[in-house]
A tleap script that builds the chain and sets N, CA, C and O, in Angstrom:
source leaprc.protein.ff14SB
mol = sequence {
  NMET MET SER GLY ILE VAL VAL GLN TYR THR
  GLY LEU LEU ARG THR SER THR PHE ASP LEU
  TRP THR ARG LEU ARG GLU LEU LEU ARG ALA
  GLN GLY LEU ASP PRO ALA GLY THR VAL VAL
  VAL ASP LEU VAL GLN GLU GLY PRO ASP HIE
  GLU ASP GLY GLN ILE ILE SER ALA GLU GLY
  ARG VAL TYR ARG PHE SER LEU PHE TYR ASP
  GLN GLU ALA GLU HIE GLY ALA ARG SER ALA
  HIE LEU ARG ASN TRP THR ASP ILE THR GLU
  SER TRP GLN THR GLY SER LEU ALA GLY ARG
  THR ALA ASP ALA PHE ALA TRP LYS SER ARG
  ARG ALA CASP
}
set mol.1.N position { -73.710 -57.830 -9.170 }
set mol.1.CA position { -72.689 -58.220 -8.264 }
set mol.1.C position { -71.474 -57.368 -8.477 }
set mol.1.O position { -70.951 -57.290 -9.588 }
set mol.2.N position { -70.996 -56.700 -7.382 }
set mol.2.CA position { -69.817 -55.850 -7.493 }
set mol.2.C position { -68.521 -56.591 -7.566 }
set mol.2.O position { -68.302 -57.567 -6.848 }
set mol.3.N position { -67.665 -56.127 -8.433 }
set mol.3.CA position { -66.363 -56.802 -8.635 }
set mol.3.C position { -65.441 -56.321 -7.538 }
set mol.3.O position { -65.321 -55.108 -7.363 }
set mol.4.N position { -64.801 -57.157 -6.811 }
set mol.4.CA position { -63.866 -56.848 -5.765 }
set mol.4.C position { -62.697 -56.079 -6.282 }
set mol.4.O position { -62.060 -55.335 -5.537 }
set mol.5.N position { -62.405 -56.240 -7.528 }
set mol.5.CA position { -61.299 -55.570 -8.176 }
set mol.5.C position { -61.568 -54.005 -8.151 }
set mol.5.O position { -60.679 -53.204 -7.861 }
set mol.6.N position { -62.768 -53.660 -8.451 }
set mol.6.CA position { -63.105 -52.199 -8.466 }
set mol.6.C position { -63.017 -51.596 -7.074 }
set mol.6.O position { -62.574 -50.456 -6.931 }
set mol.7.N position { -63.422 -52.323 -6.052 }
set mol.7.CA position { -63.294 -51.769 -4.680 }
set mol.7.C position { -61.836 -51.783 -4.214 }
set mol.7.O position { -61.383 -50.810 -3.612 }
set mol.8.N position { -61.110 -52.833 -4.468 }
set mol.8.CA position { -59.741 -52.967 -4.083 }
set mol.8.C position { -58.873 -51.876 -4.775 }
set mol.8.O position { -58.126 -51.128 -4.145 }
set mol.9.N position { -59.034 -51.849 -6.116 }
set mol.9.CA position { -58.117 -50.931 -6.963 }
set mol.9.C position { -58.434 -49.513 -6.623 }
set mol.9.O position { -57.539 -48.675 -6.523 }
set mol.10.N position { -59.712 -49.229 -6.443 }
set mol.10.CA position { -60.094 -47.793 -6.148 }
set mol.10.C position { -59.454 -47.397 -4.794 }
set mol.10.O position { -58.883 -46.317 -4.647 }
set mol.11.N position { -59.573 -48.306 -3.828 }
set mol.11.CA position { -58.914 -48.056 -2.509 }
set mol.11.C position { -57.400 -47.883 -2.646 }
set mol.11.O position { -56.808 -47.047 -1.963 }
set mol.12.N position { -56.823 -48.607 -3.453 }
set mol.12.CA position { -55.373 -48.451 -3.650 }
set mol.12.C position { -55.069 -47.235 -4.337 }
set mol.12.O position { -54.113 -46.574 -3.931 }
set mol.13.N position { -55.778 -46.817 -5.376 }
set mol.13.CA position { -55.589 -45.543 -6.034 }
set mol.13.C position { -55.694 -44.421 -5.021 }
set mol.13.O position { -54.867 -43.510 -5.055 }
set mol.14.N position { -56.629 -44.437 -4.154 }
set mol.14.CA position { -56.872 -43.323 -3.222 }
set mol.14.C position { -55.935 -43.243 -2.080 }
set mol.14.O position { -55.727 -42.159 -1.537 }
set mol.15.N position { -55.313 -44.418 -1.654 }
set mol.15.CA position { -54.558 -44.414 -0.349 }
set mol.15.C position { -53.210 -45.011 -0.430 }
set mol.15.O position { -52.390 -44.749 0.449 }
set mol.16.N position { -52.915 -45.792 -1.412 }
set mol.16.CA position { -51.627 -46.615 -1.400 }
set mol.16.C position { -50.464 -45.695 -1.571 }
set mol.16.O position { -50.511 -44.691 -2.281 }
set mol.17.N position { -49.360 -46.102 -0.853 }
set mol.17.CA position { -48.064 -45.337 -1.009 }
set mol.17.C position { -47.146 -46.053 -1.996 }
set mol.17.O position { -46.036 -45.591 -2.262 }
set mol.18.N position { -47.619 -47.211 -2.553 }
set mol.18.CA position { -46.706 -47.897 -3.575 }
set mol.18.C position { -46.521 -46.962 -4.802 }
set mol.18.O position { -47.399 -46.196 -5.198 }
set mol.19.N position { -45.365 -47.092 -5.330 }
set mol.19.CA position { -44.954 -46.185 -6.556 }
set mol.19.C position { -45.977 -46.204 -7.632 }
set mol.19.O position { -46.252 -45.145 -8.196 }
set mol.20.N position { -46.556 -47.291 -7.962 }
set mol.20.CA position { -47.511 -47.482 -9.061 }
set mol.20.C position { -48.712 -46.573 -8.848 }
set mol.20.O position { -49.102 -45.782 -9.707 }
set mol.21.N position { -49.274 -46.730 -7.658 }
set mol.21.CA position { -50.536 -45.902 -7.336 }
set mol.21.C position { -50.188 -44.419 -7.098 }
set mol.21.O position { -50.936 -43.550 -7.547 }
set mol.22.N position { -49.145 -44.123 -6.448 }
set mol.22.CA position { -48.680 -42.786 -6.327 }
set mol.22.C position { -48.537 -42.044 -7.725 }
set mol.22.O position { -49.046 -40.946 -7.951 }
set mol.23.N position { -47.822 -42.738 -8.591 }
set mol.23.CA position { -47.636 -42.179 -9.912 }
set mol.23.C position { -48.914 -42.118 -10.668 }
set mol.23.O position { -49.121 -41.101 -11.330 }
set mol.24.N position { -49.808 -43.077 -10.661 }
set mol.24.CA position { -51.062 -43.019 -11.295 }
set mol.24.C position { -51.884 -41.818 -10.821 }
set mol.24.O position { -52.512 -41.123 -11.620 }
set mol.25.N position { -51.866 -41.591 -9.509 }
set mol.25.CA position { -52.601 -40.398 -8.983 }
set mol.25.C position { -51.998 -39.119 -9.617 }
set mol.25.O position { -52.762 -38.237 -10.008 }
set mol.26.N position { -50.685 -38.990 -9.731 }
set mol.26.CA position { -50.120 -37.821 -10.427 }
set mol.26.C position { -50.529 -37.680 -11.833 }
set mol.26.O position { -50.866 -36.594 -12.305 }
set mol.27.N position { -50.499 -38.789 -12.509 }
set mol.27.CA position { -50.939 -38.827 -13.947 }
set mol.27.C position { -52.368 -38.398 -14.171 }
set mol.27.O position { -52.685 -37.619 -15.069 }
set mol.28.N position { -53.181 -38.913 -13.356 }
set mol.28.CA position { -54.673 -38.590 -13.342 }
set mol.28.C position { -54.854 -37.011 -13.087 }
set mol.28.O position { -55.600 -36.314 -13.775 }
set mol.29.N position { -54.120 -36.559 -12.070 }
set mol.29.CA position { -54.224 -35.079 -11.893 }
set mol.29.C position { -53.717 -34.316 -13.120 }
set mol.29.O position { -54.276 -33.271 -13.452 }
set mol.30.N position { -52.712 -34.789 -13.783 }
set mol.30.CA position { -52.261 -34.078 -14.966 }
set mol.30.C position { -53.301 -34.099 -16.051 }
set mol.30.O position { -53.315 -33.218 -16.910 }
set mol.31.N position { -54.200 -35.113 -16.033 }
set mol.31.CA position { -55.279 -35.178 -16.965 }
set mol.31.C position { -56.501 -34.371 -16.615 }
set mol.31.O position { -57.475 -34.309 -17.365 }
set mol.32.N position { -56.418 -33.712 -15.375 }
set mol.32.CA position { -57.536 -32.898 -14.851 }
set mol.32.C position { -58.504 -33.690 -14.020 }
set mol.32.O position { -59.624 -33.252 -13.758 }
set mol.33.N position { -58.079 -34.828 -13.616 }
set mol.33.CA position { -59.030 -35.651 -12.792 }
set mol.33.C position { -58.609 -35.627 -11.308 }
set mol.33.O position { -57.450 -35.415 -10.954 }
set mol.34.N position { -59.636 -35.859 -10.468 }
set mol.34.CA position { -59.392 -35.857 -9.019 }
set mol.34.C position { -59.389 -37.362 -8.603 }
set mol.34.O position { -60.420 -38.036 -8.607 }
set mol.35.N position { -58.132 -37.858 -8.234 }
set mol.35.CA position { -58.066 -39.275 -7.852 }
set mol.35.C position { -58.982 -39.702 -6.765 }
set mol.35.O position { -59.372 -40.868 -6.712 }
set mol.36.N position { -59.379 -38.714 -5.802 }
set mol.36.CA position { -60.191 -39.021 -4.728 }
set mol.36.C position { -61.664 -39.330 -5.167 }
set mol.36.O position { -62.431 -39.929 -4.413 }
set mol.37.N position { -61.998 -38.940 -6.300 }
set mol.37.CA position { -63.354 -39.255 -6.817 }
set mol.37.C position { -63.299 -40.165 -8.016 }
set mol.37.O position { -64.328 -40.406 -8.647 }
set mol.38.N position { -62.132 -40.680 -8.354 }
set mol.38.CA position { -62.022 -41.553 -9.465 }
set mol.38.C position { -62.201 -43.066 -9.017 }
set mol.38.O position { -61.714 -43.512 -7.979 }
set mol.39.N position { -62.921 -43.772 -9.877 }
set mol.39.CA position { -63.105 -45.205 -9.574 }
set mol.39.C position { -62.353 -45.971 -10.624 }
set mol.39.O position { -62.422 -45.685 -11.819 }
set mol.40.N position { -61.600 -46.999 -10.114 }
set mol.40.CA position { -60.811 -47.792 -11.088 }
set mol.40.C position { -61.617 -49.053 -11.447 }
set mol.40.O position { -61.916 -49.886 -10.592 }
set mol.41.N position { -61.950 -49.160 -12.717 }
set mol.41.CA position { -62.733 -50.347 -13.207 }
set mol.41.C position { -61.750 -51.511 -13.359 }
set mol.41.O position { -62.075 -52.643 -13.000 }
set mol.42.N position { -60.533 -51.238 -13.896 }
set mol.42.CA position { -59.628 -52.359 -14.090 }
set mol.42.C position { -58.200 -51.775 -14.369 }
set mol.42.O position { -58.024 -50.670 -14.882 }
set mol.43.N position { -57.275 -52.558 -14.012 }
set mol.43.CA position { -55.867 -52.245 -14.348 }
set mol.43.C position { -55.117 -53.564 -14.357 }
set mol.43.O position { -54.881 -54.176 -13.315 }
set mol.44.N position { -54.752 -53.981 -15.547 }
set mol.44.CA position { -54.171 -55.361 -15.760 }
set mol.44.C position { -53.004 -55.316 -16.674 }
set mol.44.O position { -52.984 -54.606 -17.679 }
set mol.45.N position { -51.987 -56.128 -16.285 }
set mol.45.CA position { -50.725 -56.190 -17.047 }
set mol.45.C position { -51.033 -56.767 -18.338 }
set mol.45.O position { -51.661 -57.823 -18.412 }
set mol.46.N position { -50.604 -56.101 -19.421 }
set mol.46.CA position { -50.849 -56.575 -20.805 }
set mol.46.C position { -49.598 -56.816 -21.519 }
set mol.46.O position { -49.657 -57.216 -22.682 }
set mol.47.N position { -48.494 -56.620 -20.963 }
set mol.47.CA position { -47.273 -56.829 -21.649 }
set mol.47.C position { -46.047 -56.645 -20.672 }
set mol.47.O position { -46.251 -56.333 -19.498 }
set mol.48.N position { -44.868 -56.826 -21.124 }
set mol.48.CA position { -43.764 -56.690 -20.160 }
set mol.48.C position { -43.511 -55.177 -19.825 }
set mol.48.O position { -42.737 -54.906 -18.907 }
set mol.49.N position { -44.127 -54.191 -20.527 }
set mol.49.CA position { -43.793 -52.847 -20.242 }
set mol.49.C position { -45.098 -52.028 -19.960 }
set mol.49.O position { -44.997 -50.811 -19.803 }
set mol.50.N position { -46.216 -52.589 -19.896 }
set mol.50.CA position { -47.423 -51.786 -19.607 }
set mol.50.C position { -48.594 -52.554 -19.060 }
set mol.50.O position { -48.693 -53.778 -19.141 }
set mol.51.N position { -49.480 -51.753 -18.492 }
set mol.51.CA position { -50.691 -52.194 -17.957 }
set mol.51.C position { -51.840 -51.431 -18.623 }
set mol.51.O position { -51.680 -50.234 -18.861 }
set mol.52.N position { -52.919 -52.006 -18.920 }
set mol.52.CA position { -54.085 -51.362 -19.505 }
set mol.52.C position { -55.099 -51.158 -18.424 }
set mol.52.O position { -55.391 -52.050 -17.629 }
set mol.53.N position { -55.664 -49.887 -18.413 }
set mol.53.CA position { -56.595 -49.621 -17.415 }
set mol.53.C position { -57.828 -48.931 -17.854 }
set mol.53.O position { -57.865 -48.424 -18.975 }
set mol.54.N position { -58.846 -48.874 -17.043 }
set mol.54.CA position { -60.068 -48.147 -17.362 }
set mol.54.C position { -60.599 -47.489 -16.024 }
set mol.54.O position { -60.603 -48.136 -14.977 }
set mol.55.N position { -61.029 -46.236 -16.089 }
set mol.55.CA position { -61.481 -45.585 -14.861 }
set mol.55.C position { -62.743 -44.729 -15.190 }
set mol.55.O position { -63.054 -44.404 -16.337 }
set mol.56.N position { -63.410 -44.411 -14.111 }
set mol.56.CA position { -64.542 -43.570 -14.157 }
set mol.56.C position { -64.189 -42.266 -13.392 }
set mol.56.O position { -63.877 -42.340 -12.204 }
set mol.57.N position { -64.229 -41.101 -14.024 }
set mol.57.CA position { -63.906 -39.910 -13.307 }
set mol.57.C position { -65.021 -39.504 -12.311 }
set mol.57.O position { -66.126 -40.043 -12.371 }
set mol.58.N position { -64.736 -38.577 -11.419 }
set mol.58.CA position { -65.769 -38.087 -10.514 }
set mol.58.C position { -66.978 -37.527 -11.252 }
set mol.58.O position { -68.105 -37.570 -10.757 }
set mol.59.N position { -66.728 -37.017 -12.407 }
set mol.59.CA position { -67.807 -36.402 -13.171 }
set mol.59.C position { -68.569 -37.442 -14.067 }
set mol.59.O position { -69.495 -37.085 -14.795 }
set mol.60.N position { -68.139 -38.750 -13.982 }
set mol.60.CA position { -68.851 -39.862 -14.682 }
set mol.60.C position { -68.355 -40.099 -16.105 }
set mol.60.O position { -69.021 -40.787 -16.879 }
set mol.61.N position { -67.191 -39.539 -16.465 }
set mol.61.CA position { -66.516 -39.825 -17.738 }
set mol.61.C position { -65.791 -41.168 -17.623 }
set mol.61.O position { -65.255 -41.490 -16.563 }
set mol.62.N position { -65.771 -41.936 -18.684 }
set mol.62.CA position { -65.086 -43.155 -18.661 }
set mol.62.C position { -63.851 -43.116 -19.632 }
set mol.62.O position { -63.979 -42.781 -20.809 }
set mol.63.N position { -62.653 -43.476 -19.079 }
set mol.63.CA position { -61.397 -43.349 -19.851 }
set mol.63.C position { -60.759 -44.694 -19.881 }
set mol.63.O position { -60.810 -45.442 -18.904 }
set mol.64.N position { -60.129 -45.024 -21.044 }
set mol.64.CA position { -59.298 -46.207 -21.170 }
set mol.64.C position { -57.861 -45.654 -21.412 }
set mol.64.O position { -57.692 -44.576 -21.982 }
set mol.65.N position { -56.852 -46.409 -20.972 }
set mol.65.CA position { -55.457 -45.958 -21.121 }
set mol.65.C position { -54.535 -47.105 -20.946 }
set mol.65.O position { -54.907 -48.173 -20.460 }
set mol.66.N position { -53.307 -46.866 -21.354 }
set mol.66.CA position { -52.217 -47.710 -21.111 }
set mol.66.C position { -51.218 -47.014 -20.256 }
set mol.66.O position { -50.955 -45.829 -20.463 }
set mol.67.N position { -50.640 -47.703 -19.291 }
set mol.67.CA position { -49.664 -47.171 -18.326 }
set mol.67.C position { -48.330 -47.905 -18.626 }
set mol.67.O position { -48.177 -49.089 -18.328 }
set mol.68.N position { -47.414 -47.192 -19.200 }
set mol.68.CA position { -46.113 -47.790 -19.548 }
set mol.68.C position { -45.034 -47.410 -18.475 }
set mol.68.O position { -44.928 -46.272 -18.019 }
set mol.69.N position { -44.275 -48.429 -18.130 }
set mol.69.CA position { -43.124 -48.201 -17.238 }
set mol.69.C position { -42.274 -49.459 -17.284 }
set mol.69.O position { -42.690 -50.506 -17.781 }
set mol.70.N position { -41.044 -49.313 -16.737 }
set mol.70.CA position { -40.071 -50.409 -16.680 }
set mol.70.C position { -40.436 -51.277 -15.461 }
set mol.70.O position { -40.102 -50.944 -14.324 }
set mol.71.N position { -41.129 -52.393 -15.728 }
set mol.71.CA position { -41.540 -53.242 -14.682 }
set mol.71.C position { -40.452 -54.040 -13.973 }
set mol.71.O position { -40.663 -54.572 -12.883 }
set mol.72.N position { -39.269 -54.115 -14.619 }
set mol.72.CA position { -38.194 -54.848 -14.121 }
set mol.72.C position { -37.368 -53.982 -13.116 }
set mol.72.O position { -36.701 -54.500 -12.221 }
set mol.73.N position { -37.447 -52.700 -13.307 }
set mol.73.CA position { -36.645 -51.753 -12.472 }
set mol.73.C position { -37.291 -51.633 -11.058 }
set mol.73.O position { -38.515 -51.621 -10.927 }
set mol.74.N position { -36.467 -51.550 -10.050 }
set mol.74.CA position { -36.997 -51.482 -8.600 }
set mol.74.C position { -38.072 -50.382 -8.491 }
set mol.74.O position { -39.162 -50.600 -7.963 }
set mol.75.N position { -37.709 -49.166 -9.025 }
set mol.75.CA position { -38.680 -48.017 -8.959 }
set mol.75.C position { -39.152 -47.581 -10.308 }
set mol.75.O position { -39.395 -46.402 -10.562 }
set mol.76.N position { -39.279 -48.579 -11.190 }
set mol.76.CA position { -39.701 -48.263 -12.587 }
set mol.76.C position { -41.023 -47.449 -12.665 }
set mol.76.O position { -41.190 -46.574 -13.514 }
set mol.77.N position { -41.942 -47.780 -11.744 }
set mol.77.CA position { -43.286 -47.143 -11.775 }
set mol.77.C position { -43.210 -45.650 -11.555 }
set mol.77.O position { -44.107 -44.931 -11.995 }
set mol.78.N position { -42.173 -45.146 -10.890 }
set mol.78.CA position { -42.013 -43.752 -10.612 }
set mol.78.C position { -41.984 -42.872 -11.825 }
set mol.78.O position { -42.325 -41.689 -11.790 }
set mol.79.N position { -41.527 -43.545 -12.990 }
set mol.79.CA position { -41.412 -42.721 -14.288 }
set mol.79.C position { -42.502 -43.260 -15.291 }
set mol.79.O position { -42.378 -43.114 -16.507 }
set mol.80.N position { -43.541 -43.870 -14.725 }
set mol.80.CA position { -44.630 -44.311 -15.540 }
set mol.80.C position { -45.246 -43.155 -16.392 }
set mol.80.O position { -45.248 -41.998 -15.972 }
set mol.81.N position { -45.753 -43.495 -17.569 }
set mol.81.CA position { -46.422 -42.467 -18.384 }
set mol.81.C position { -47.695 -43.053 -19.066 }
set mol.81.O position { -47.765 -44.263 -19.281 }
set mol.82.N position { -48.627 -42.266 -19.380 }
set mol.82.CA position { -49.808 -42.698 -20.063 }
set mol.82.C position { -49.673 -42.588 -21.511 }
set mol.82.O position { -49.030 -41.689 -22.051 }
set mol.83.N position { -50.354 -43.617 -22.196 }
set mol.83.CA position { -50.432 -43.640 -23.640 }
set mol.83.C position { -51.854 -44.087 -23.896 }
set mol.83.O position { -52.510 -44.730 -23.077 }
set mol.84.N position { -52.292 -43.702 -25.096 }
set mol.84.CA position { -53.665 -44.265 -25.586 }
set mol.84.C position { -54.803 -43.698 -24.645 }
set mol.84.O position { -55.824 -44.363 -24.472 }
set mol.85.N position { -54.643 -42.577 -24.091 }
set mol.85.CA position { -55.732 -42.018 -23.204 }
set mol.85.C position { -56.932 -41.729 -24.096 }
set mol.85.O position { -56.846 -40.903 -25.005 }
set mol.86.N position { -58.058 -42.409 -23.841 }
set mol.86.CA position { -59.208 -42.388 -24.737 }
set mol.86.C position { -60.498 -42.200 -23.916 }
set mol.86.O position { -60.784 -42.988 -23.014 }
set mol.87.N position { -61.258 -41.168 -24.232 }
set mol.87.CA position { -62.565 -41.024 -23.597 }
set mol.87.C position { -63.560 -41.977 -24.313 }
set mol.87.O position { -63.883 -41.852 -25.494 }
set mol.88.N position { -64.024 -42.970 -23.448 }
set mol.88.CA position { -64.946 -43.982 -24.086 }
set mol.88.C position { -66.376 -43.843 -23.431 }
set mol.88.O position { -67.176 -44.778 -23.399 }
set mol.89.N position { -66.617 -42.622 -22.924 }
set mol.89.CA position { -67.975 -42.461 -22.179 }
set mol.89.C position { -69.061 -42.839 -23.088 }
set mol.89.O position { -70.036 -43.414 -22.602 }
set mol.90.N position { -69.019 -42.580 -24.397 }
set mol.90.CA position { -70.157 -42.855 -25.263 }
set mol.90.C position { -70.217 -44.263 -25.722 }
set mol.90.O position { -71.235 -44.684 -26.272 }
set mol.91.N position { -69.127 -45.050 -25.517 }
set mol.91.CA position { -68.982 -46.425 -26.122 }
set mol.91.C position { -68.712 -47.505 -25.155 }
set mol.91.O position { -68.733 -48.665 -25.568 }
set mol.92.N position { -68.442 -47.237 -23.823 }
set mol.92.CA position { -68.061 -48.262 -22.885 }
set mol.92.C position { -69.100 -49.462 -22.766 }
set mol.92.O position { -68.784 -50.583 -22.366 }
set mol.93.N position { -70.337 -49.101 -23.150 }
set mol.93.CA position { -71.384 -50.166 -22.966 }
set mol.93.C position { -71.192 -51.343 -23.885 }
set mol.93.O position { -71.766 -52.411 -23.670 }
set mol.94.N position { -70.345 -51.141 -24.961 }
set mol.94.CA position { -70.161 -52.273 -25.912 }
set mol.94.C position { -68.756 -52.904 -25.783 }
set mol.94.O position { -68.379 -53.758 -26.585 }
set mol.95.N position { -67.975 -52.463 -24.742 }
set mol.95.CA position { -66.640 -52.968 -24.557 }
set mol.95.C position { -66.596 -54.215 -23.710 }
set mol.95.O position { -67.621 -54.641 -23.178 }
set mol.96.N position { -65.453 -54.794 -23.579 }
set mol.96.CA position { -65.326 -56.056 -22.874 }
set mol.96.C position { -65.515 -55.881 -21.352 }
set mol.96.O position { -65.726 -56.868 -20.646 }
set mol.97.N position { -65.439 -54.603 -20.825 }
set mol.97.CA position { -65.656 -54.400 -19.364 }
set mol.97.C position { -66.945 -53.749 -19.155 }
set mol.97.O position { -67.093 -53.052 -18.152 }
set mol.98.N position { -67.925 -53.907 -20.024 }
set mol.98.CA position { -69.241 -53.239 -19.902 }
set mol.98.C position { -69.908 -53.616 -18.565 }
set mol.98.O position { -70.409 -52.751 -17.846 }
set mol.99.N position { -69.904 -54.940 -18.240 }
set mol.99.CA position { -70.595 -55.279 -17.031 }
set mol.99.C position { -69.941 -54.711 -15.759 }
set mol.99.O position { -70.594 -54.198 -14.850 }
set mol.100.N position { -68.590 -54.841 -15.763 }
set mol.100.CA position { -67.912 -54.352 -14.579 }
set mol.100.C position { -68.009 -52.830 -14.459 }
set mol.100.O position { -68.108 -52.285 -13.360 }
set mol.101.N position { -67.978 -52.142 -15.635 }
set mol.101.CA position { -68.222 -50.715 -15.614 }
set mol.101.C position { -69.533 -50.221 -15.092 }
set mol.101.O position { -69.630 -49.230 -14.369 }
set mol.102.N position { -70.551 -50.967 -15.496 }
set mol.102.CA position { -71.941 -50.721 -15.052 }
set mol.102.C position { -72.002 -50.901 -13.525 }
set mol.102.O position { -72.641 -50.106 -12.837 }
set mol.103.N position { -71.334 -51.952 -12.989 }
set mol.103.CA position { -71.344 -52.298 -11.657 }
set mol.103.C position { -70.595 -51.166 -10.894 }
set mol.103.O position { -70.993 -50.777 -9.796 }
set mol.104.N position { -69.472 -50.640 -11.524 }
set mol.104.CA position { -68.659 -49.629 -10.877 }
set mol.104.C position { -69.504 -48.299 -10.716 }
set mol.104.O position { -69.427 -47.591 -9.712 }
set mol.105.N position { -70.310 -48.031 -11.792 }
set mol.105.CA position { -71.148 -46.851 -11.767 }
set mol.105.C position { -72.136 -47.019 -10.622 }
set mol.105.O position { -72.395 -46.054 -9.904 }
set mol.106.N position { -72.690 -48.192 -10.426 }
set mol.106.CA position { -73.673 -48.409 -9.360 }
set mol.106.C position { -73.008 -48.185 -7.972 }
set mol.106.O position { -73.547 -47.507 -7.096 }
set mol.107.N position { -71.816 -48.790 -7.829 }
set mol.107.CA position { -71.060 -48.705 -6.598 }
set mol.107.C position { -70.798 -47.190 -6.305 }
set mol.107.O position { -71.019 -46.702 -5.196 }
set mol.108.N position { -70.326 -46.495 -7.337 }
set mol.108.CA position { -69.916 -45.098 -7.219 }
set mol.108.C position { -71.116 -44.293 -6.792 }
set mol.108.O position { -70.963 -43.428 -5.930 }
set mol.109.N position { -72.283 -44.508 -7.323 }
set mol.109.CA position { -73.493 -43.739 -6.952 }
set mol.109.C position { -73.896 -44.078 -5.514 }
set mol.109.O position { -74.323 -43.172 -4.799 }
set mol.110.N position { -73.791 -45.269 -5.071 }
set mol.110.CA position { -74.118 -45.606 -3.699 }
set mol.110.C position { -73.153 -44.963 -2.702 }
set mol.110.O position { -73.532 -44.625 -1.581 }
set mol.111.N position { -71.903 -44.801 -3.129 }
set mol.111.CA position { -70.845 -44.188 -2.210 }
set mol.111.C position { -71.138 -42.659 -2.117 }
set mol.111.O position { -70.776 -42.026 -1.125 }
set mol.112.N position { -71.783 -42.082 -3.135 }
set mol.112.CA position { -72.048 -40.700 -3.105 }
set mol.112.C position { -73.196 -40.276 -2.323 }
set mol.112.O position { -73.359 -39.088 -2.044 }
set mol.113.N position { -74.083 -41.284 -1.915 }
set mol.113.CA position { -75.242 -40.979 -1.040 }
set mol.113.C position { -74.910 -40.529 0.358 }
set mol.113.O position { -75.812 -40.256 1.150 }
savepdb mol mol.pdb
quit
């Protein structure tokens, strides 16, 4: 069963004009990724200053990261930056998002058809 979060967040990543999604696209490009082919597995607030995320690149690599920014400032997301950028391609199957990641891969492959 596909998680609506994957579909919704991936759509936001690709098309939203909100500061958070615009900045995340910029940051992904800086990491060498194409946001148009990236799937968002999850992005969840984990503290007053950051959100933790997981994505699948167009090439099928899985990355985990933290997105830090001033969530209280009106345009704080415009200066967001990545920390803890980690390639978990070889180990995502044992993580807490393993089921959602597997579903995201299946959804990604159906979209490529």
